[in-house]
N, C-alpha and C positions, 0 to 999 in steps of 0.2 A: 434821364430816368423818368421825368414827368411825361415825356412824349411816349415812352414805352407803356406807362400805366394807362394813358389816354387811349392808345391804340388797343391795348388789351381790353379795356372797358368797352370800347366800341365793338370789338369783335364778339364779345359776350352778349352784347345787346341784340345781335342779329339772331333770328330764329335758327335753331339747330340745322334745319334742312338747307339753309343758305350756306352755312359753313361747311357742310359735309358733301354737297353736290360736286364741287370740283374734285374732291378726293375720290368720290365714287367714279367719276369719269376717268380719272387717272388710273384707277384700279382696273376698270374695264379695258382701257387701252392697253395696259400692261399685260393683262390676261390674254387679250387677242393677239398681241405680239408674241407672247409665249407659245400660244397654240400654233401660230404660223411658223415659228422657229422649230417647234416640235415636229410638225409635219414635214418641214424641210429636212430635219435630221433623219426621219424615217426614210425619206426618198434617197438621201445620200447613203444611208446604210444599205438599202436594197441595191443601189448601183455598185457599191464597193465590196459588198459581201453577198453575192448571189447564192452562195452555198448555205447561207443562214436565212434564206427566204421565209421558211415556215416560222422560225423563231421570231423574226422581226414582225411578221404579220400578226402572230399570236400576241406578242407584246403590245402592239398597237391596238388590237381588238380589246384586250383586257383593260388597257388604259381608257379607251373610249367607253367601255361598259361601266367602269368605276366613276367616270366623270359624267354619267347620266346621259350618254348618247348610245343607247343599245341598238338603234336602227343602223347607225354607221358601223358599229361593231359587227352586226349581222351581215351587212353588205360585204365587209372585208372577208369574213369567214366563208360566206356562201360563194364567193368568187375565187376561192383558192383552187389551185389545180386539183383534179380528181384524185391523184395519188395521195395528196396531203389531206384530203377530206376524211380519210379513214383513220387518221392517226388518233390515238386516245386523247391527246390534248385538245385537238380541234373538236372532237365529238363531245368532250366534257364542256367546253365553252359553248358550243351550239346548244347543248342540252340546257344549260343555265339560261341562255338568252331566249330560247323558245319557251321555257317554263315561265320566265318573267313576262314574256309577251302573251302568254296563254295561247300559244299557237300549237294546239294539241296535234293537229294533222301533221305538221312538219316534225314534231317530236316523235310521233309514231313511225314516221318514215326513217328515222335514225336507227330504229331497232333492227337487229340482224334478222335475216329470214329464217 
């Protein structure tokens, strides 16, 4: 019991940044691993369900946009096949991303003739 109290007292004597840095590193590594797994799951989904291509890519783009990566989300949506680019869901997401990026030229190009 005395050894536990001594260890606890020593751990509290360290500055907070020393105690939390390993925890931050573990959190970053876990997040990176989760992102890699997530990307792998999207690739698997595209391979196993090609008929759901648009839904999978839309979901991936929305997730990237919500996680603060609008450039990657735009890249996914802009490289969709031409027939899918005119769907309302894709146009809605492109509109939001172009507005967020203040890319007015690209936004105007989405308007119908």
